[in-house]
Phi, psi and omega in degrees: 000135177299144180297327182289318181289326176294326181280325175297319187290318175302315180295320181290315181285318191258340179076021177243154181252117176257356182306329178287318176294321181288319179301325184296325183254003180295332177270000174278189175288168178296331181296332182268001179266030175270135176251129190238123177233113172271135189206108170054047176091350178246162168233125181258133179217149179202164177246147179258133188287187187282011180293152178273329184254144184292330180292338176254352181298153176230149183272133177219167173053053169298126176225142178236128173215164175288159192288328190258013182251129180229151184279148182234093187288347175288334181250001176061042177256124177242118183284138176079200182208166175257096177294165185290330182205167183297332178299311183295323177294323182288325181290327178296309187279330180214088181303150180278163180294150176296150180288316185248134175287161176296135181084007174287142180268111189232159181235148178279124178303152176282107175222159178299311179299328175284331180291316176302330177272004179060035178239356186300134177082357184285151180244142183199174179254140174293118177250348177200138180226149183233194183294323185223019178207174179206147172261152193232153169247107186290167181292340177264009174089003175262162180255154180258170166279197179289125174239132177303143177302327183281359175265357186241152176226145183283135179258310181207145178247000000 
């Protein structure tokens, strides 16, 4: 991912501007190009590559850890993890808002995997929601487990 789009994604999700910090170190050595963002008990960090211009620079080694957790190389303990992309890291430190509100009437989309689970086309009310999933109260009075948001469609809010 390009550094310019990563900075705009961070600004959109977290509401903080890290471009001043990145511009200050872009002319330094590679060791000083680490961007560290502490946020609500977590620390997000990544490196900017060796490009001279921010428009062509790329982001690498995105890392997330807890604020009070540090690596200890003497015991071979490495704090945190390296997510596949910046969106996964941002979802960890600042989960997105739920797609469906509590009490919304939703229907399970017609998909092959939902047909195998015998829930395709069922209608229910959202009784609990998370960042990417929801629990339902079906029209027959039974409760469901967690169902992904992309398998549901809004019938009525």
